[in-house]
N, CA, C and O atoms as CSV, one atom per row, in Angstrom:
chain,resi,resn,atom,element,x,y,z
A,1,MET,N,N,0.886,-0.920,-0.086
A,1,MET,CA,C,-0.168,0.033,0.071
A,1,MET,C,C,0.901,1.258,-0.039
A,1,MET,O,O,0.616,2.334,-0.565
A,2,GLN,N,N,1.942,1.004,0.427
A,2,GLN,CA,C,3.052,2.284,0.502
A,2,GLN,C,C,2.866,3.172,-1.039
A,2,GLN,O,O,2.875,2.579,-2.118
A,3,GLY,N,N,2.731,4.403,-0.938
A,3,GLY,CA,C,2.949,5.201,-2.253
A,3,GLY,C,C,1.476,5.636,-2.587
A,3,GLY,O,O,1.216,6.572,-3.344
A,4,THR,N,N,0.608,4.920,-1.994
A,4,THR,CA,C,-0.675,4.864,-2.545
A,4,THR,C,C,-1.595,6.323,-1.824
A,4,THR,O,O,-1.761,6.455,-0.612
A,5,ILE,N,N,-1.979,7.067,-2.617
A,5,ILE,CA,C,-2.695,8.447,-2.074
A,5,ILE,C,C,-4.190,8.209,-2.390
A,5,ILE,O,O,-4.298,8.561,-3.564
A,6,PRO,N,N,-5.024,7.923,-2.086
A,6,PRO,CA,C,-6.673,7.549,-3.062
A,6,PRO,C,C,-7.304,8.705,-2.288
A,6,PRO,O,O,-7.120,9.187,-1.170
A,7,TYR,N,N,-8.183,8.985,-3.396
A,7,TYR,CA,C,-9.207,10.066,-2.959
A,7,TYR,C,C,-10.211,9.660,-2.096
A,7,TYR,O,O,-10.970,8.730,-2.370
A,8,LEU,N,N,-10.268,10.368,-0.962
A,8,LEU,CA,C,-11.186,10.078,-0.025
A,8,LEU,C,C,-12.764,9.929,-0.466
A,8,LEU,O,O,-13.515,9.045,-0.054
A,9,GLY,N,N,-13.037,10.749,-1.188
A,9,GLY,CA,C,-14.313,10.790,-1.889
A,9,GLY,C,C,-14.789,9.606,-2.452
A,9,GLY,O,O,-15.993,9.361,-2.378
A,10,THR,N,N,-13.872,8.685,-3.111
A,10,THR,CA,C,-14.241,7.267,-3.553
A,10,THR,C,C,-14.749,6.627,-2.428
A,10,THR,O,O,-15.883,6.182,-2.604
A,11,PHE,N,N,-14.166,6.399,-1.091
A,11,PHE,CA,C,-14.535,5.562,-0.095
A,11,PHE,C,C,-15.672,6.246,0.581
A,11,PHE,O,O,-16.404,5.451,1.170
A,12,LEU,N,N,-16.025,7.490,0.664
A,12,LEU,CA,C,-17.163,8.116,1.323
A,12,LEU,C,C,-18.369,7.713,0.442
A,12,LEU,O,O,-19.426,7.401,0.990
A,13,THR,N,N,-18.223,7.707,-1.185
A,13,THR,CA,C,-19.320,7.571,-2.136
A,13,THR,C,C,-19.568,5.958,-1.842
A,13,THR,O,O,-20.676,5.606,-1.437
A,14,ASP,N,N,-18.576,5.042,-2.040
A,14,ASP,CA,C,-18.913,3.582,-1.532
A,14,ASP,C,C,-19.656,3.267,-0.229
A,14,ASP,O,O,-20.493,2.365,-0.208
A,15,LEU,N,N,-19.373,3.974,0.826
A,15,LEU,CA,C,-20.023,3.950,2.157
A,15,LEU,C,C,-21.531,4.587,2.195
A,15,LEU,O,O,-22.350,4.252,3.051
A,16,THR,N,N,-21.755,5.388,1.335
A,16,THR,CA,C,-22.990,6.094,1.086
A,16,THR,C,C,-23.806,5.220,0.469
A,16,THR,O,O,-24.945,5.077,0.914
A,17,MET,N,N,-23.318,4.385,-0.807
A,17,MET,CA,C,-24.124,3.576,-1.683
A,17,MET,C,C,-24.521,2.511,-0.775
A,17,MET,O,O,-25.657,2.038,-0.779
A,18,ILE,N,N,-23.565,2.123,0.023
A,18,ILE,CA,C,-23.884,0.789,0.728
A,18,ILE,C,C,-24.942,1.075,1.783
A,18,ILE,O,O,-25.873,0.284,1.940
A,19,ASP,N,N,-24.808,2.389,2.648
A,19,ASP,CA,C,-25.817,2.799,3.469
A,19,ASP,C,C,-27.257,2.737,2.724
A,19,ASP,O,O,-28.296,2.358,3.266
A,20,ALA,N,N,-27.132,3.166,1.418
A,20,ALA,CA,C,-28.676,3.827,0.792
A,20,ALA,C,C,-29.209,2.292,0.532
A,20,ALA,O,O,-30.316,1.906,0.907
A,21,ALA,N,N,-28.182,1.416,-0.217
A,21,ALA,CA,C,-28.718,0.364,-0.983
A,21,ALA,C,C,-29.157,-1.002,-0.261
A,21,ALA,O,O,-30.104,-1.724,-0.573
A,22,ILE,N,N,-28.459,-1.135,0.530
A,22,ILE,CA,C,-28.574,-2.330,1.607
A,22,ILE,C,C,-29.327,-1.981,3.185
A,22,ILE,O,O,-28.922,-1.193,4.039
A,23,PRO,N,N,-30.237,-2.639,3.208
A,23,PRO,CA,C,-30.904,-2.500,4.851
A,23,PRO,C,C,-30.296,-2.809,5.860
A,23,PRO,O,O,-29.492,-3.734,5.745
A,24,ASP,N,N,-30.427,-2.270,6.960
A,24,ASP,CA,C,-29.870,-2.431,7.933
A,24,ASP,C,C,-30.229,-3.677,8.843
A,24,ASP,O,O,-29.507,-4.146,9.723
A,25,TYR,N,N,-31.690,-4.196,8.401
A,25,TYR,CA,C,-32.061,-5.299,8.998
A,25,TYR,C,C,-32.737,-6.262,7.963
A,25,TYR,O,O,-33.283,-5.827,6.950
A,26,LEU,N,N,-32.674,-7.521,8.257
A,26,LEU,CA,C,-32.965,-8.431,7.374
A,26,LEU,C,C,-34.484,-8.435,7.220
A,26,LEU,O,O,-35.078,-7.766,8.065
A,27,PRO,N,N,-35.225,-9.057,6.305
A,27,PRO,CA,C,-36.681,-9.317,6.571
A,27,PRO,C,C,-37.145,-10.112,7.925
A,27,PRO,O,O,-38.154,-9.724,8.514
A,28,ASN,N,N,-36.459,-11.135,8.370
A,28,ASN,CA,C,-36.903,-11.495,9.509
A,28,ASN,C,C,-36.478,-10.593,10.837
A,28,ASN,O,O,-36.658,-11.054,11.964
A,29,GLY,N,N,-35.953,-9.391,10.648
A,29,GLY,CA,C,-35.760,-8.733,11.799
A,29,GLY,C,C,-34.283,-8.519,12.205
A,29,GLY,O,O,-33.853,-7.514,12.771
A,30,LEU,N,N,-33.524,-9.674,11.814
A,30,LEU,CA,C,-32.080,-9.853,12.262
A,30,LEU,C,C,-31.184,-8.518,11.669
A,30,LEU,O,O,-31.401,-7.977,10.585
A,31,ILE,N,N,-30.295,-8.184,12.490
A,31,ILE,CA,C,-29.352,-7.098,11.940
A,31,ILE,C,C,-28.537,-7.838,10.490
A,31,ILE,O,O,-28.032,-8.958,10.561
A,32,ASN,N,N,-28.520,-7.025,9.248
A,32,ASN,CA,C,-27.962,-7.156,8.240
A,32,ASN,C,C,-26.369,-7.356,8.183
A,32,ASN,O,O,-25.696,-6.588,7.496
A,33,PHE,N,N,-25.713,-8.506,8.989
A,33,PHE,CA,C,-24.284,-8.367,8.944
A,33,PHE,C,C,-23.555,-8.169,7.789
A,33,PHE,O,O,-22.504,-7.529,7.827
A,34,ASP,N,N,-24.001,-8.655,6.737
A,34,ASP,CA,C,-23.341,-8.541,5.339
A,34,ASP,C,C,-23.109,-7.012,4.852
A,34,ASP,O,O,-22.201,-6.608,4.126
A,35,LYS,N,N,-24.170,-6.258,5.441
A,35,LYS,CA,C,-23.954,-4.744,5.143
A,35,LYS,C,C,-22.585,-4.108,6.050
A,35,LYS,O,O,-21.653,-3.420,5.634
A,36,ARG,N,N,-22.893,-4.690,7.619
A,36,ARG,CA,C,-21.820,-4.325,8.532
A,36,ARG,C,C,-20.512,-4.686,7.953
A,36,ARG,O,O,-19.609,-3.856,8.065
A,37,ARG,N,N,-20.245,-5.952,7.269
A,37,ARG,CA,C,-18.962,-6.509,6.931
A,37,ARG,C,C,-18.406,-5.616,5.772
A,37,ARG,O,O,-17.195,-5.436,5.645
A,38,LYS,N,N,-19.353,-5.050,4.911
A,38,LYS,CA,C,-18.927,-4.291,3.784
A,38,LYS,C,C,-18.299,-2.939,4.064
A,38,LYS,O,O,-17.253,-2.456,3.632
A,39,GLU,N,N,-19.263,-2.422,4.951
A,39,GLU,CA,C,-18.801,-1.272,5.816
A,39,GLU,C,C,-17.384,-1.284,6.607
A,39,GLU,O,O,-16.555,-0.374,6.591
A,40,PHE,N,N,-17.302,-2.370,7.219
A,40,PHE,CA,C,-16.151,-2.305,7.679
A,40,PHE,C,C,-15.019,-2.791,7.075
A,40,PHE,O,O,-13.996,-2.726,7.758
A,41,GLU,N,N,-14.908,-3.375,5.707
A,41,GLU,CA,C,-13.741,-3.748,4.715
A,41,GLU,C,C,-13.358,-2.195,4.342
A,41,GLU,O,O,-12.178,-1.848,4.390
A,42,ILE,N,N,-14.392,-1.273,3.967
A,42,ILE,CA,C,-13.872,0.139,3.670
A,42,ILE,C,C,-13.387,0.896,4.659
A,42,ILE,O,O,-12.611,1.734,4.201
A,43,LEU,N,N,-13.495,0.953,5.681
A,43,LEU,CA,C,-13.062,1.462,6.892
A,43,LEU,C,C,-11.690,0.950,7.184
A,43,LEU,O,O,-10.802,1.750,7.479
A,44,ALA,N,N,-11.452,-0.394,7.118
A,44,ALA,CA,C,-10.478,-1.207,7.532
A,44,ALA,C,C,-9.336,-0.620,6.475
A,44,ALA,O,O,-8.228,-0.328,6.925
A,45,GLN,N,N,-9.611,-0.461,5.136
A,45,GLN,CA,C,-8.903,-0.195,4.105
A,45,GLN,C,C,-8.311,1.282,4.314
A,45,GLN,O,O,-7.098,1.453,4.190
A,46,ILE,N,N,-9.170,2.358,4.634
A,46,ILE,CA,C,-8.719,3.568,5.066
A,46,ILE,C,C,-7.874,3.604,6.146
A,46,ILE,O,O,-6.882,4.333,6.108
A,47,LYS,N,N,-8.162,2.811,7.263
A,47,LYS,CA,C,-6.975,2.772,8.256
A,47,LYS,C,C,-5.896,2.345,7.904
A,47,LYS,O,O,-4.900,2.903,8.364
A,48,LEU,N,N,-5.719,1.122,6.897
A,48,LEU,CA,C,-4.530,0.651,6.618
A,48,LEU,C,C,-3.690,1.753,5.624
A,48,LEU,O,O,-2.466,1.863,5.702
A,49,LEU,N,N,-4.499,2.534,4.699
A,49,LEU,CA,C,-3.866,3.629,4.130
A,49,LEU,C,C,-3.276,4.681,5.129
A,49,LEU,O,O,-2.142,5.153,5.039
A,50,GLN,N,N,-3.972,4.909,5.854
A,50,GLN,CA,C,-3.677,5.978,6.884
A,50,GLN,C,C,-2.361,5.623,7.601
A,50,GLN,O,O,-1.421,6.417,7.608
A,51,SER,N,N,-2.304,4.363,8.233
A,51,SER,CA,C,-0.906,3.789,8.731
A,51,SER,C,C,0.127,3.723,8.034
A,51,SER,O,O,1.268,3.961,8.431
A,52,SER,N,N,-0.286,3.306,6.647
A,52,SER,CA,C,1.037,3.289,5.761
A,52,SER,C,C,1.641,4.786,5.491
A,52,SER,O,O,2.810,5.012,5.177
A,53,ALA,N,N,0.647,5.732,5.668
A,53,ALA,CA,C,0.977,7.288,5.392
A,53,ALA,C,C,1.959,7.674,6.462
A,53,ALA,O,O,2.646,8.673,6.248
A,54,ASN,N,N,2.091,7.114,7.412
A,54,ASN,CA,C,2.958,7.345,8.632
A,54,ASN,C,C,4.519,6.897,8.212
A,54,ASN,O,O,5.444,7.357,8.881
A,55,ASN,N,N,4.826,5.903,6.984
A,55,ASN,CA,C,6.261,5.732,6.607
A,55,ASN,C,C,6.553,6.567,5.675
A,55,ASN,O,O,7.664,6.390,5.175
A,56,TYR,N,N,5.825,7.572,5.195
A,56,TYR,CA,C,6.238,8.493,4.291
A,56,TYR,C,C,7.298,9.524,4.699
A,56,TYR,O,O,7.224,10.139,5.763
A,57,ASP,N,N,8.228,9.677,3.865
A,57,ASP,CA,C,9.533,10.622,4.664
A,57,ASP,C,C,9.454,11.479,3.118
A,57,ASP,O,O,10.120,11.119,2.147
A,58,ILE,N,N,8.636,12.511,3.105
A,58,ILE,CA,C,8.569,13.217,2.207
A,58,ILE,C,C,9.572,14.576,2.431
A,58,ILE,O,O,9.572,15.259,3.455
A,59,LYS,N,N,10.277,14.769,1.442
A,59,LYS,CA,C,11.361,15.614,1.802
A,59,LYS,C,C,11.007,17.287,1.016
A,59,LYS,O,O,10.715,17.359,-0.178
A,60,VAL,N,N,11.068,18.101,1.609
A,60,VAL,CA,C,10.586,19.563,1.138
A,60,VAL,C,C,11.801,19.867,-0.004
A,60,VAL,O,O,13.020,19.692,-0.027
A,61,ASP,N,N,10.840,20.394,-0.897
A,61,ASP,CA,C,11.299,21.154,-2.149
A,61,ASP,C,C,11.354,22.556,-2.249
A,61,ASP,O,O,10.469,23.227,-2.781
A,62,PRO,N,N,12.482,23.052,-1.695
A,62,PRO,CA,C,12.456,24.466,-1.382
A,62,PRO,C,C,11.855,25.511,-2.784
A,62,PRO,O,O,11.290,26.592,-2.620
A,63,GLU,N,N,12.160,24.838,-4.201
A,63,GLU,CA,C,11.867,25.466,-5.212
A,63,GLU,C,C,10.416,25.426,-5.392
A,63,GLU,O,O,9.734,26.436,-5.563
A,64,PHE,N,N,9.985,24.292,-5.350
A,64,PHE,CA,C,8.475,23.919,-5.184
A,64,PHE,C,C,7.827,24.926,-3.944
A,64,PHE,O,O,6.978,25.770,-4.231
A,65,GLN,N,N,8.180,24.794,-2.933
A,65,GLN,CA,C,7.572,25.590,-1.797
A,65,GLN,C,C,7.730,27.092,-1.955
A,65,GLN,O,O,7.024,27.766,-1.205
A,66,MET,N,N,8.422,27.650,-2.682
A,66,MET,CA,C,8.652,29.013,-3.254
A,66,MET,C,C,7.676,29.379,-3.963
A,66,MET,O,O,7.003,30.377,-3.708
A,67,TRP,N,N,7.462,28.513,-5.063
A,67,TRP,CA,C,6.541,28.685,-6.210
A,67,TRP,C,C,5.169,28.767,-5.408
A,67,TRP,O,O,4.404,29.728,-5.319
A,68,PHE,N,N,5.070,27.561,-4.878
A,68,PHE,CA,C,3.486,27.454,-4.056
A,68,PHE,C,C,3.141,28.700,-3.231
A,68,PHE,O,O,2.040,29.251,-3.217
A,69,ASN,N,N,4.004,28.993,-2.688
A,69,ASN,CA,C,3.850,30.188,-1.637
A,69,ASN,C,C,3.580,31.626,-2.356
A,69,ASN,O,O,2.883,32.479,-1.807
A,70,SER,N,N,4.151,31.812,-3.550
A,70,SER,CA,C,3.891,32.770,-4.436
A,70,SER,C,C,2.615,32.937,-5.466
A,70,SER,O,O,2.307,33.855,-6.227
A,71,ILE,N,N,2.072,31.814,-5.207
A,71,ILE,CA,C,0.838,31.872,-6.163
A,71,ILE,C,C,-0.629,32.672,-5.375
A,71,ILE,O,O,-1.236,32.364,-4.350
A,72,GLN,N,N,-0.809,33.622,-6.210
A,72,GLN,CA,C,-1.786,34.554,-5.983
A,72,GLN,C,C,-3.141,33.709,-5.236
A,72,GLN,O,O,-3.259,32.544,-5.614
A,73,VAL,N,N,-3.947,34.099,-4.429
A,73,VAL,CA,C,-4.632,33.468,-4.124
A,73,VAL,C,C,-6.289,34.667,-4.268
A,73,VAL,O,O,-6.258,35.819,-3.833
A,74,PHE,N,N,-7.300,34.181,-4.803
A,74,PHE,CA,C,-8.349,34.902,-5.149
A,74,PHE,C,C,-9.304,35.014,-4.359
A,74,PHE,O,O,-9.504,34.187,-3.470
A,75,ASP,N,N,-10.107,36.136,-4.570
A,75,ASP,CA,C,-11.531,35.636,-3.405
A,75,ASP,C,C,-12.484,35.009,-4.285
A,75,ASP,O,O,-12.307,34.711,-5.467
A,76,GLU,N,N,-13.768,34.799,-3.407
A,76,GLU,CA,C,-14.729,33.667,-4.158
A,76,GLU,C,C,-15.144,34.738,-5.566
A,76,GLU,O,O,-15.235,34.108,-6.619
A,77,LYS,N,N,-15.342,35.926,-5.651
A,77,LYS,CA,C,-15.922,36.654,-6.619
A,77,LYS,C,C,-15.007,36.624,-7.676
A,77,LYS,O,O,-15.412,36.212,-8.763
A,78,LYS,N,N,-13.521,37.087,-7.520
A,78,LYS,CA,C,-12.480,37.002,-8.573
A,78,LYS,C,C,-12.287,35.538,-9.049
A,78,LYS,O,O,-12.053,35.337,-10.240
A,79,SER,N,N,-12.362,34.643,-8.287
A,79,SER,CA,C,-12.309,33.136,-8.854
A,79,SER,C,C,-13.397,32.750,-9.856
A,79,SER,O,O,-13.165,32.078,-10.861
A,80,TYR,N,N,-14.549,33.202,-9.529
A,80,TYR,CA,C,-15.886,33.389,-10.511
A,80,TYR,C,C,-15.608,33.930,-11.610
A,80,TYR,O,O,-15.816,33.257,-12.620
A,81,GLU,N,N,-15.093,35.212,-11.746
A,81,GLU,CA,C,-15.106,35.813,-12.885
A,81,GLU,C,C,-14.128,35.095,-13.674
A,81,GLU,O,O,-14.495,34.766,-14.803
A,82,LEU,N,N,-12.749,34.730,-13.244
A,82,LEU,CA,C,-11.903,34.241,-14.150
A,82,LEU,C,C,-12.223,32.778,-14.522
A,82,LEU,O,O,-11.777,32.263,-15.548
A,83,SER,N,N,-13.100,32.064,-13.548
A,83,SER,CA,C,-13.556,30.715,-14.134
A,83,SER,C,C,-14.397,30.835,-15.489
A,83,SER,O,O,-14.210,30.165,-16.504
A,84,CYS,N,N,-15.604,32.073,-15.246
A,84,CYS,CA,C,-16.138,32.468,-16.679
A,84,CYS,C,C,-15.177,32.821,-17.721
A,84,CYS,O,O,-15.416,32.303,-18.812
A,85,LEU,N,N,-14.293,33.468,-17.663
A,85,LEU,CA,C,-13.580,33.698,-18.728
A,85,LEU,C,C,-13.003,32.474,-19.582
A,85,LEU,O,O,-12.952,32.336,-20.804
A,86,ILE,N,N,-12.648,31.756,-18.706
A,86,ILE,CA,C,-11.955,30.441,-19.396
A,86,ILE,C,C,-12.842,29.355,-19.738
A,86,ILE,O,O,-12.365,28.409,-20.365
A,87,GLU,N,N,-14.185,29.352,-19.388
A,87,GLU,CA,C,-15.206,28.333,-19.540
A,87,GLU,C,C,-15.670,28.242,-20.796
A,87,GLU,O,O,-16.217,29.268,-21.201
A,88,PRO,N,N,-15.607,27.001,-21.814
A,88,PRO,CA,C,-15.983,27.196,-23.046
A,88,PRO,C,C,-17.451,27.397,-23.346
A,88,PRO,O,O,-18.281,26.818,-22.645
A,89,PRO,N,N,-17.820,28.168,-24.324
A,89,PRO,CA,C,-19.246,28.446,-24.468
A,89,PRO,C,C,-20.354,27.366,-24.468
A,89,PRO,O,O,-19.938,26.400,-25.108
A,90,GLU,N,N,-21.378,27.194,-24.080
A,90,GLU,CA,C,-22.264,26.078,-23.801
A,90,GLU,C,C,-22.597,25.490,-25.096
A,90,GLU,O,O,-22.921,24.312,-25.246
A,91,ASN,N,N,-22.506,26.342,-26.001
A,91,ASN,CA,C,-23.051,25.783,-27.486
A,91,ASN,C,C,-21.656,25.318,-28.238
A,91,ASN,O,O,-21.721,24.976,-29.419
A,92,THR,N,N,-20.529,25.312,-27.614
A,92,THR,CA,C,-19.418,24.654,-28.512
A,92,THR,C,C,-19.332,23.003,-28.754
A,92,THR,O,O,-19.225,22.137,-27.886
A,93,ASN,N,N,-19.399,22.860,-29.979
A,93,ASN,CA,C,-19.609,21.592,-30.450
A,93,ASN,C,C,-18.107,21.094,-30.679
A,93,ASN,O,O,-17.456,21.631,-31.576
A,94,PHE,N,N,-17.493,20.013,-29.844
A,94,PHE,CA,C,-16.220,19.514,-29.898
A,94,PHE,C,C,-16.027,18.436,-30.901
A,94,PHE,O,O,-14.858,18.088,-31.067
A,95,SER,N,N,-16.826,17.913,-31.515
A,95,SER,CA,C,-16.746,16.742,-32.376
A,95,SER,C,C,-16.189,17.024,-33.655
A,95,SER,O,O,-16.401,18.122,-34.170
A,96,ASN,N,N,-15.489,16.148,-34.235
A,96,ASN,CA,C,-14.988,16.554,-35.750
A,96,ASN,C,C,-15.748,15.825,-36.522
A,96,ASN,O,O,-15.100,15.058,-37.233
A,97,LYS,N,N,-17.131,15.770,-36.674
A,97,LYS,CA,C,-17.802,15.201,-37.773
A,97,LYS,C,C,-18.146,16.283,-38.791
A,97,LYS,O,O,-18.738,15.988,-39.829
């Protein structure tokens, strides 16, 4: 697992889907342990990835740090304006037909 940096949203989507799609209780009223097992597997995977991340030894890159710290941060209004400038028009047809 070392070197893996997964997107947390993937795990959250899986947990949400399991919660929504599988009932908590079986028709006979018993707890649905299949659902609990699936949830546990996802949470165990997250825990394993978190513990392997403790082994990372990431060195500081001074050039990257200098570049990153020099990036201009815009407020929400300015970000929206810039986004609208670079957004393609709605009627743009990208097919080459």
